[in-house]
C-alpha positions as CSV (number, residue, x, y, z in Angstrom):
1,V,-0.4,0.5,-0.2
2,G,1.3,3.0,-1.2
3,T,1.7,6.6,0.3
4,M,-1.1,8.0,-1.4
5,E,-3.6,5.4,-0.7
6,V,-2.7,4.7,3.3
7,M,-3.7,9.2,3.5
8,L,-6.8,9.0,1.6
9,L,-7.8,5.4,3.6
10,R,-7.6,7.6,6.7
11,T,-9.4,10.6,5.7
12,C,-11.7,8.5,4.2
13,E,-12.0,6.8,8.2
14,A,-12.2,10.9,10.2
15,L,-15.2,11.5,8.1
16,S,-17.2,8.5,8.3
17,A,-15.3,9.1,12.7
18,M,-18.1,12.3,12.5
19,V,-20.9,11.3,10.3
20,G,-24.3,11.8,11.8
21,S,-27.5,9.7,11.9
22,D,-29.2,12.4,9.1
23,G,-28.7,12.3,5.3
24,Q,-25.1,12.6,5.5
25,L,-24.5,9.1,5.8
26,D,-25.8,8.5,2.3
27,R,-23.6,10.9,1.1
28,L,-20.7,10.3,2.9
29,G,-21.4,6.2,1.8
30,R,-21.1,7.5,-2.0
31,F,-17.9,9.7,-1.3
32,F,-16.1,6.3,0.1
33,E,-17.1,4.6,-2.8
34,D,-15.5,7.3,-4.7
35,V,-12.0,7.4,-3.3
36,A,-12.0,3.3,-2.7
37,S,-12.4,3.3,-6.1
38,L,-9.1,5.8,-6.5
39,V,-7.5,4.2,-4.4
40,I,-8.2,0.8,-6.1
41,N,-7.9,1.6,-9.8
42,Y,-5.3,5.5,-9.7
43,Q,-2.9,3.9,-12.2
44,R,0.6,5.8,-12.4
45,P,2.2,7.9,-14.8
46,I,4.3,4.8,-16.3
47,P,8.3,6.6,-17.9
48,G,7.5,6.8,-21.3
49,V,3.9,7.1,-20.9
50,V,2.6,11.4,-21.3
51,S,-0.2,11.2,-18.9
52,S,-2.6,8.8,-17.1
53,S,-6.8,9.5,-16.8
54,I,-7.3,9.2,-13.1
55,P,-11.9,9.2,-12.8
56,F,-12.1,11.9,-9.6
57,L,-15.5,11.4,-8.0
58,G,-18.0,10.8,-10.3
59,G,-17.0,13.8,-12.0
60,D,-14.2,15.1,-14.9
61,P,-11.1,12.9,-14.8
62,L,-8.2,13.7,-13.1
63,T,-5.2,14.5,-15.5
64,L,-1.8,13.6,-14.1
65,T,1.4,14.4,-16.6
66,L,4.7,13.6,-16.3
67,P,7.0,16.7,-16.4
68,P,8.6,17.5,-20.0
69,S,11.8,15.1,-20.4
70,N,14.9,18.3,-20.4
71,G,13.2,18.5,-16.7
72,L,11.7,21.6,-14.7
73,P,12.7,24.9,-16.7
74,P,16.9,26.0,-15.4
75,L,16.4,29.3,-12.9
76,P,20.0,31.8,-12.8
77,H,21.7,30.2,-10.3
78,G,22.0,28.1,-7.1
79,A,20.5,30.5,-4.4
80,S,17.9,32.0,-7.0
81,I,14.7,30.7,-5.2
82,T,16.8,32.1,-1.4
83,S,17.6,35.4,-3.1
84,V,13.9,36.6,-4.5
85,C,12.2,35.1,-1.1
86,R,14.6,38.0,0.5
87,L,13.7,40.5,-2.0
88,L,9.4,39.8,-2.8
89,G,8.7,37.8,0.8
90,A,5.9,35.5,0.9
91,N,3.2,37.2,-0.2
92,G,5.2,39.3,-2.5
93,I,6.0,36.5,-4.2
94,N,2.5,35.8,-4.7
95,F,1.4,38.6,-4.8
96,L,3.6,38.6,-8.6
97,L,2.9,35.1,-9.2
98,A,-0.1,35.8,-9.2
99,A,-0.2,39.2,-11.5
100,M,1.7,36.7,-13.3
101,L,-0.5,33.7,-13.5
102,T,-3.7,36.6,-14.9
103,E,-1.0,38.5,-17.2
104,C,-1.5,41.2,-16.1
105,K,1.3,44.4,-17.0
106,I,4.5,44.1,-14.3
107,L,6.9,47.3,-13.4
108,L,9.7,45.3,-11.8
109,H,12.5,47.9,-10.1
110,S,15.5,48.3,-8.2
111,D,18.2,50.3,-8.5
112,D,20.1,47.3,-8.9
113,I,20.4,46.1,-11.9
114,G,20.6,42.3,-11.2
115,N,18.1,42.4,-8.9
116,L,15.4,43.3,-12.3
117,C,17.0,40.4,-14.0
118,L,17.2,37.6,-10.9
119,V,13.3,38.2,-9.9
120,A,12.1,38.3,-14.0
121,E,13.5,35.0,-14.5
122,V,13.0,33.2,-11.7
123,M,9.6,34.1,-11.7
124,T,9.0,33.0,-15.2
125,A,10.6,29.6,-14.4
126,L,7.9,29.8,-11.5
127,M,5.3,29.6,-12.9
128,Y,6.1,25.7,-14.8
129,P,3.7,24.6,-16.9
130,F,3.0,27.8,-17.9
131,Q,5.5,30.2,-19.9
132,W,5.5,34.0,-19.8
133,A,4.7,33.8,-24.0
134,L,3.9,38.4,-23.7
135,P,5.8,40.8,-24.0
136,Y,9.7,40.8,-21.5
137,I,12.3,42.3,-21.5
138,P,13.7,42.3,-18.0
139,V,15.8,46.0,-17.9
140,L,14.1,48.9,-20.4
141,P,16.7,50.9,-22.6
142,V,15.7,54.3,-21.8
143,P,14.2,55.3,-25.1
144,M,11.8,52.7,-25.3
145,M,10.1,54.3,-21.3
146,E,7.3,54.8,-23.6
147,F,6.6,50.9,-24.7
148,I,4.6,51.3,-20.6
149,E,2.2,52.8,-21.6
150,A,1.3,49.6,-24.3
151,P,-1.9,48.3,-24.8
152,L,-0.8,45.2,-24.0
153,S,0.4,43.3,-21.1
154,Y,4.1,42.6,-20.6
155,L,6.7,42.4,-18.0
156,L,9.1,44.5,-17.9
157,G,12.3,45.9,-15.1
158,V,13.3,49.5,-15.0
159,P,15.9,51.2,-12.8
160,S,14.8,53.0,-9.9
161,T,16.4,56.1,-11.3
162,S,14.9,55.5,-15.0
163,V,11.0,54.6,-13.1
164,K,11.2,58.9,-12.2
165,L,12.0,60.1,-16.3
166,I,8.1,58.6,-16.2
167,S,5.3,61.0,-16.5
168,E,2.7,59.2,-16.0
169,I,2.0,55.9,-15.1
170,P,-0.7,53.6,-16.4
171,E,-3.7,52.5,-13.8
172,D,-3.7,48.8,-14.7
173,V,0.1,49.0,-14.8
174,V,1.7,46.2,-11.8
175,M,4.8,48.3,-10.3
176,I,6.2,46.4,-7.3
177,D,9.1,48.3,-6.0
178,L,12.3,44.8,-5.6
179,D,14.2,47.4,-3.4
180,N,11.5,48.5,-0.5
181,D,8.9,45.1,-0.3
182,F,6.3,45.5,-2.6
183,S,4.0,47.9,-3.6
């Protein structure tokens, strides 16, 4: 019996212990049967097979997919995620990842250009299995500052000294200051 099976069986036992004598017993019985069926019929992805489908609780099947053979996307260096965690904190990473997954206009700024590149690279890697397919410029040159007013979503990095050159930042831009938490 595998770890997943043990966890599911413990969950089912805990749920059955909490049931009162009212109509919940029928619903719990159906739930227990679905979970037992899942445990018995569960198929793990086989090496060389792309995906495996599991009928889950009478709804749409849950599909498990193996990562690409070349593995997860590469990161700039070994301590890159730690560095980004120190720069943004947990709330900042969640906020930025949510903004990226909802395809917002994102403007990063910092006094350190290395931090701009690091955060942009790590966050695009953390989106895995998704990929950032919109304009991506980790360090935007000063002559291209008008790109901030583009009508499409983007991920841009700008040195903090250049932010002062921007006359008006559009309201729909998510602006993140890497030097002073996120704003």
